[in-house]
Each structure stands twice: as structure tokens, then as C-alpha cells.
KOLDO-781861 format. One record per residue (C-alpha): residue number from 1; residue in three letters; y, x, z. Coordinates in Angstrom, 3 decimals, padded with zeros to 6 digits. Example, Ala and Ser with C-alpha at 12.3 -4.5 7.8 and 13.67 -1.06 7.14 Angstrom:
<rs>
R resi resn        v        u        w
R    1  ALA -004.500  012.300  007.800
R    2  SER -001.060  013.670  007.140
</rs>
This chain:
<rs>
R resi resn        v        u        w
R    1  LYS -050.539  046.424  016.825
R    2  HIS -053.798  047.914  018.758
R    3  LYS -052.647  051.567  017.885
R    4  LYS -049.169  050.975  019.129
R    5  THR -050.521  049.674  022.423
R    6  CYS -052.778  052.823  022.781
R    7  VAL -049.422  054.885  022.443
R    8  THR -048.877  056.526  025.955
R    9  LEU -045.076  055.554  027.239
R   10  GLU -044.448  059.138  027.239
R   11  GLU -045.032  059.521  023.669
R   12  VAL -043.142  056.307  023.173
R   13  TRP -040.297  057.687  024.483
R   14  GLU -040.851  060.844  022.443
R   15  ARG -040.965  058.744  018.997
R   16  VAL -037.751  056.570  020.041
R   17  ASP -035.817  059.376  020.971
R   18  ALA -036.649  061.328  017.865
R   19  ALA -035.915  058.157  015.684
R   20  TYR -032.466  057.667  017.167
R   21  ALA -031.779  061.421  016.619
R   22  ALA -032.668  061.052  013.203
R   23  LYS -030.997  058.023  012.245
R   24  GLU -034.137  056.393  011.218
R   25  TRP -033.569  052.639  012.423
R   26  ARG -037.040  051.312  011.031
R   27  ASP -038.772  053.857  012.791
R   28  LEU -037.160  052.859  016.050
R   29  LEU -037.507  049.133  015.592
R   30  LYS -041.161  050.112  015.542
R   31  TRP -041.388  050.244  019.325
R   32  GLU -039.022  047.568  020.005
R   33  GLY -042.056  045.632  021.700
R   34  ARG -042.444  048.341  024.563
R   35  MET -038.763  048.321  025.166
R   36  GLU -039.328  046.042  028.331
R   37  GLN -042.046  048.950  029.582
R   38  LEU -039.372  051.739  028.654
R   39  LEU -036.694  049.721  030.802
R   40  GLN -039.080  049.101  033.894
R   41  GLY -038.196  051.611  036.846
R   42  GLN -034.736  053.324  034.916
R   43  SER -031.717  053.634  036.543
R   44  ASP -028.912  051.730  035.049
R   45  ALA -027.293  054.112  033.059
R   46  SER -030.684  055.123  031.298
R   47  ARG -031.286  051.086  030.560
R   48  CYS -027.896  051.151  029.028
R   49  SER -028.843  053.948  026.876
R   50  ILE -031.899  052.551  025.799
R   51  LEU -030.705  048.967  024.964
R   52  HIS -027.913  050.735  023.065
R   53  ASP -030.497  052.560  020.930
R   54  PHE -032.570  049.485  019.871
R   55  GLY -028.883  047.567  019.390
R   56  TRP -027.907  050.278  016.966
R   57  ALA -030.868  049.844  015.115
R   58  HIS -030.375  046.355  014.644
R   59  VAL -027.016  046.718  013.477
R   60  VAL -027.859  049.653  010.857
R   61  ALA -030.908  046.896  010.027
R   62  MET -028.352  044.039  009.593
R   63  ARG -025.865  045.966  007.234
R   64  ALA -028.941  047.316  005.042
R   65  THR -030.654  043.628  005.037
R   66  GLY -027.921  041.384  005.547
R   67  SER -030.398  039.523  007.846
R   68  ARG -028.939  036.862  010.420
R   69  ASP -032.051  037.906  012.679
R   70  HIS -030.658  041.197  013.248
R   71  VAL -027.287  039.621  013.804
R   72  LEU -028.646  037.896  016.826
R   73  ALA -031.130  040.499  017.998
R   74  THR -028.112  042.556  018.288
R   75  VAL -026.042  039.797  020.462
R   76  ARG -029.115  039.058  022.632
R   77  LEU -029.175  043.269  023.395
R   78  LEU -025.694  043.153  024.045
R   79  ASP -025.897  040.233  026.580
R   80  ARG -028.129  042.485  028.592
R   81  LEU -025.693  045.515  028.070
R   82  ILE -022.743  043.150  029.166
R   83  GLU -024.526  042.373  032.623
R   84  LEU -025.359  045.900  033.150
R   85  MET -021.940  046.967  032.557
R   86  GLY -020.831  044.337  035.163
R   87  THR -023.189  045.877  038.031
R   88  MET -021.819  049.197  036.808
R   89  GLU -018.583  048.188  037.237
R   90  ARG -017.310  049.512  033.797
R   91  PHE -015.433  046.730  032.905
R   92  ARG -013.727  048.000  029.893
R   93  ASP -016.806  048.896  028.078
R   94  GLN -018.053  045.289  029.409
R   95  GLY -015.133  043.554  027.681
R   96  GLU -015.439  045.935  024.483
R   97  ALA -019.292  044.709  024.216
R   98  MET -018.173  040.811  024.568
R   99  CYS -015.653  041.375  021.644
R  100  VAL -018.314  043.097  019.684
R  101  ALA -021.036  040.241  020.266
R  102  ALA -018.269  037.643  019.288
R  103  GLU -017.622  039.336  016.062
R  104  TYR -021.254  039.529  015.196
R  105  LEU -021.601  035.758  015.953
R  106  LEU -018.679  034.958  013.896
R  107  HIS -020.616  037.092  010.999
R  108  ALA -023.370  034.838  011.970
R  109  GLU -021.413  031.983  011.584
R  110  LYS -021.510  030.912  015.006
R  111  ARG -017.882  030.370  015.709
R  112  GLU -017.897  028.301  018.949
R  113  GLU -020.412  031.042  020.630
R  114  GLY -017.875  033.829  019.177
R  115  TYR -014.800  031.883  020.794
R  116  LEU -016.544  031.909  024.144
R  117  TYR -017.133  035.992  023.985
R  118  PHE -013.602  036.537  023.099
R  119  GLN -012.520  034.197  026.070
R  120  ARG -014.378  036.031  028.173
R  121  ALA -013.428  039.175  026.982
R  122  ARG -009.669  038.352  027.336
R  123  ALA -010.354  037.314  031.129
R  124  VAL -012.161  040.691  031.762
R  125  GLY -009.263  042.503  030.026
R  126  ALA -006.606  040.728  032.160
R  127  ALA -008.517  040.923  035.295
R  128  HIS -008.720  044.450  035.035
R  129  GLY -005.700  045.748  033.341
R  130  PHE -007.328  047.185  029.877
R  131  PHE -004.870  046.016  027.523
R  132  SER -007.207  047.507  024.844
R  133  VAL -009.877  044.450  025.404
R  134  GLU -007.193  042.211  025.753
R  135  CYS -005.426  043.291  022.452
R  136  ARG -008.941  043.032  020.597
R  137  ALA -009.925  039.417  022.154
R  138  CYS -006.639  037.675  021.492
R  139  THR -006.699  039.125  018.007
R  140  GLY -010.177  037.326  017.488
R  141  LEU -009.101  034.242  018.887
R  142  ALA -005.993  034.013  016.969
R  143  GLN -007.967  034.722  013.722
R  144  LEU -010.162  031.459  014.811
R  145  ALA -007.267  029.487  015.808
R  146  ILE -005.515  030.124  012.392
R  147  GLU -008.861  029.828  010.495
R  148  GLN -008.967  026.221  011.996
R  149  GLY -005.244  025.136  011.392
R  150  ARG -003.750  025.906  014.917
R  151  ASP -001.080  028.301  013.533
R  152  GLU  001.548  028.210  016.150
R  153  GLU -001.113  029.069  018.778
R  154  GLY -002.789  031.798  016.333
R  155  LEU  000.987  033.357  016.195
R  156  ASP  001.418  033.387  019.902
R  157  LEU -001.710  035.060  020.573
R  158  LEU -001.239  037.419  017.929
R  159  ARG  002.223  038.139  019.515
R  160  ASN  000.523  038.879  022.893
R  161  ALA -002.306  041.094  021.203
R  162  LEU  000.792  042.834  019.831
R  163  ALA  002.783  043.212  023.277
R  164  ALA -000.856  044.424  024.575
R  165  ALA -001.314  047.004  021.898
R  166  PRO  001.070  049.930  022.667
R  167  LEU -000.312  049.658  026.572
R  168  ASP -003.768  050.349  025.755
R  169  GLU -005.299  053.469  028.171
R  170  GLU -006.289  055.434  025.015
R  171  GLU -002.941  055.309  023.248
R  172  GLU -004.586  054.855  020.179
R  173  THR -002.666  053.208  016.971
R  174  SER -006.587  051.850  015.983
R  175  TYR -005.593  048.710  018.348
R  176  GLU -002.231  048.200  016.754
R  177  LEU -003.597  048.145  013.286
R  178  PRO -005.445  044.969  012.916
R  179  VAL -002.745  043.264  015.016
R  180  LEU -000.218  043.897  012.643
R  181  LEU -002.317  043.418  009.513
R  182  SER -003.146  039.558  010.738
R  183  LEU  000.507  038.945  012.175
R  184  THR  002.354  040.320  009.045
R  185  SER  000.105  038.214  006.893
R  186  ALA  000.433  035.067  009.077
R  187  LEU  004.159  035.333  009.154
R  188  LEU  004.684  036.083  005.679
R  189  LYS  002.794  032.673  004.841
R  190  THR  005.042  030.670  007.136
R  191  GLY  008.234  032.237  005.658
R  192  ALA  009.240  033.711  008.842
R  193  LEU  010.817  036.881  007.218
R  194  ASP  013.478  037.960  009.774
R  195  GLU  010.642  038.071  012.368
R  196  VAL  008.259  039.761  009.681
R  197  GLU  010.414  042.419  008.516
R  198  PRO  010.513  045.330  011.625
R  199  LEU  006.712  044.715  011.789
R  200  VAL  005.987  045.337  008.138
R  201  VAL  008.249  048.995  009.228
R  202  ARG  005.829  049.306  012.368
R  203  PHE  002.742  048.589  010.175
R  204  ARG  003.804  051.153  007.600
R  205  GLU  004.583  053.875  010.258
R  206  ALA  001.317  053.057  012.319
R  207  GLY -000.950  052.850  009.211
R  208  LYS  000.681  056.658  008.259
R  209  ALA -000.089  057.635  011.721
R  210  GLU -003.717  056.620  011.812
R  211  SER -004.569  058.668  008.410
R  212  LYS -002.702  061.499  009.677
R  213  ARG -004.670  061.260  013.068
R  214  THR -008.480  060.936  011.329
R  215  GLY -007.695  063.187  008.349
R  216  GLN -007.937  061.056  005.806
R  217  LEU -006.064  057.838  004.197
R  218  CYS -006.790  054.874  006.159
R  219  TYR -007.635  050.952  004.704
R  220  SER -004.550  049.921  007.183
R  221  GLU -001.990  052.303  005.075
R  222  LEU -003.016  050.701  002.229
R  223  HIS -002.494  047.516  003.051
R  224  SER  000.620  047.896  004.578
R  225  LEU  001.891  048.804  001.204
R  226  ILE  000.946  045.444 -000.221
R  227  THR  002.663  043.502  002.861
R  228  SER  005.618  045.152  002.218
R  229  ALA  005.406  044.281 -001.525
R  230  GLN  004.817  041.005 -000.322
R  231  LEU  008.126  041.385  001.879
R  232  LEU  010.151  042.545 -000.765
R  233  GLN  009.197  039.936 -003.438
R  234  ALA  010.354  037.289 -000.859
R  235  ARG  013.368  038.602 -000.224
R  236  GLY  014.256  038.605 -004.037
R  237  LYS  013.594  042.421 -004.642
R  238  PRO  010.887  042.278 -007.468
R  239  ARG  011.578  045.843 -008.575
R  240  GLU  010.959  047.414 -005.018
R  241  ALA  008.007  045.373 -004.770
R  242  GLU  006.605  046.779 -007.859
R  243  GLY  007.779  050.481 -006.390
R  244  GLU  005.501  049.962 -003.244
R  245  LEU  002.501  048.590 -005.346
R  246  ARG  002.725  051.656 -007.538
R  247  THR  002.644  053.724 -004.512
R  248  LEU -000.319  051.794 -003.192
R  249  LEU -002.312  052.531 -006.233
R  250  ASP -001.154  056.389 -006.647
R  251  LEU -002.237  056.709 -003.242
R  252  ALA -006.070  055.076 -003.737
R  253  PHE -006.403  057.034 -007.115
R  254  ALA -005.296  060.221 -005.339
R  255  ASN -007.723  059.783 -002.268
R  256  LYS -010.969  058.537 -004.235
R  257  ALA -013.497  059.774 -001.781
R  258  ALA -011.809  058.461  001.340
R  259  VAL -011.399  054.722 -000.894
R  260  GLU -014.799  054.762 -001.935
R  261  LYS -016.021  055.355  002.031
R  262  MET -014.104  052.232  002.847
R  263  MET -016.019  049.961  000.549
R  264  PRO -015.659  046.825  000.322
R  265  GLY -012.643  046.226  001.797
R  266  PRO -010.297  048.127 -000.795
R  267  GLN -011.912  046.439 -003.586
R  268  LEU -010.126  043.227 -003.537
R  269  LEU -006.993  044.915 -002.073
R  270  LEU -006.653  047.187 -005.169
R  271  ARG -007.402  044.127 -007.752
R  272  GLU -004.834  041.930 -005.707
R  273  ALA -002.515  045.084 -006.091
R  274  THR -002.802  045.221 -009.756
R  275  LEU -002.779  041.714 -010.525
R  276  PHE  000.508  041.483 -008.482
R  277  LEU  001.816  044.446 -010.361
R  278  LYS  001.292  042.751 -013.677
R  279  SER  002.923  039.487 -012.472
R  280  LEU  005.809  041.431 -011.113
R  281  ASP  006.110  043.428 -014.514
R  282  PRO  004.860  041.540 -017.618
R  283  SER  005.591  044.399 -019.720
R  284  ILE  003.031  046.481 -018.800
R  285  GLY  001.195  047.174 -021.943
R  286  ALA -002.331  047.762 -023.280
R  287  PRO -002.495  051.258 -022.589
R  288  GLU -001.153  051.230 -018.817
R  289  GLN -003.751  048.555 -018.362
R  290  GLN -006.547  050.261 -019.802
R  291  SER -005.416  053.500 -017.549
R  292  LEU -005.740  051.170 -014.305
R  293  THR -009.095  049.587 -015.557
R  294  ALA -010.745  053.207 -016.098
R  295  GLU -009.279  054.477 -012.660
R  296  LEU -010.615  051.317 -010.811
R  297  ALA -014.096  052.029 -012.644
R  298  GLN -014.229  055.290 -011.489
R  299  MET -014.374  054.626 -008.150
R  300  ARG -016.848  052.047 -008.574
R  301  LEU -014.503  049.142 -008.324
R  302  GLY -015.106  047.344 -011.720
R  303  ALA -012.634  046.216 -014.160
R  304  MET -009.315  044.434 -013.479
</rs>
């Protein structure tokens, strides 16, 4: 500790910058005790940059260690960023930061606090016309409502989020996709097949568009196929549902590298797809089952 306090502030700047540039979160967090000194006398923009860098380190540490302490440390830094962004009138960034804080709080099982952050974000989005923020906040609020058994409230929030999604200022499908995933899943559970059918088509097209935009297969495109299969089964079309599941598996196996980068999300999805396929086609024999199992094992997903 004594050695760190003997390091000049200029040297601390250099080491923090070097650690962030090298993406070494451990080295960066060694200097968090000097963060307040770094912040003193800086412009708002520089203070945002410093808080962002230490927040980044805690996020990476959280993913590496699973520690709840890093989650809460990230939220504390986000709180300071949220205040600064309001002062700087960066309201879109402020609303997005509120949504991120809410998501981290949910990860830490602090649902009531997460709910309040989503509410604040929704208010910021509505007040300043940032549809992307309103969309993200409504999606988060909807998921909490559905978790708590308030299905109709959750569905209304998701419908509101979907209405805002195409209006987002960056015109990205990335805002639309999580809403479509949540809304189609919720509607299928309630049996609202007429409402969900056009949304499943929209989900499929948006998923394909996102894969094309990013240049690699995205998780939403895979998920849209199992959603389509669920709808077809509910419509009494098991053979068509089977076709969608086989398309999903073929797509995943043809894009193994991209799927492995998505981990762990596709693990449950692909296992669900294989079990769903077997339920639709009990005639699947041992050779085909072994082939599917081998493919999954090669993707480090384990056996069915």
C-alpha cells in the first residue's frame, strides 16, 4: 500500500492508461484506490472516461470471478456516470447507463432496485425522445412483471417496447430483437397464436438481418427458429415444426465458431431443440441421435 501511495499521480495515469489499453483488468483495479485523485480537477468528459475505465475493469472481473462485489462496484460507478451524463445533457447515454445498472442489479438479485432504475430510464427516454432507451427500459420492466405473475402488464409493456423499437435513433435491429424474443415467448405461453404469428415472421427476418449486419450468425436468428417451430406445433403442423428445428441445427453446426462465441446461451437452446425434435419425430434412430450428440460434443456443449 505504501509503495502505491509513493507513485506520482502522473505515473498512476500512465499505468491506468496502459492497463486499459492492454485490457488487463487486474492491473487497472490495483489503482482504484487512487481514482479520486485522478478525478480531481478534471473536465466532466475526462471524469466520464476515468469512471468508464474502472467500471469496465469491474465488469470484466465480475464475468471472470462471478463475484457480486464487482457487480455492486460497477453499479456504484454507473451511478456517478449517470449523474455526470445528466450534467452534460447526454441524456441518451444517461438512460442507457440506467438500463445497464438495472440489469446488473437484477444479476445481483436486487430486483426492487433494478425496477427503479428501469423506471428512471423509461422516464428519461420519454422526456427526451430516445426511443431506444424507452424500448430497453420497457423490456426490462416487462420481464420483471412477467416474473411476478403480472402477465397482462408485462405484455402491454412489451407491446409498447416493440412500438418504440423501429423508431430508435440509430435504426438498429438490436433493439427490436430482445423485445421480439420476449414478446413471442410470452404470447405463445398465453396461446395468443393469431397475435404472435406475424411477430414470429418479423422475428425471423430481424434475426437474419442482424446476422447479415454483423457478418456472423447471431443468437436471435437461432432462437427465432425454435420460436417458429413452437408456433407451428401449436398450429398442428408437426412436420413443418420439425423442418424449422432441423434448419436451426444445420445452421448452428455450419457456424460452430460463431455459436461457441455466444456461449453459454446456445447451450440450452440447442439441447432444447434436439429434445423438441425427438418429441416430434420419435422414429429418430440411434445413428442419427449419436450424430447429433457428436456434433454437440464437438461444439463443447456436451451430450444431449
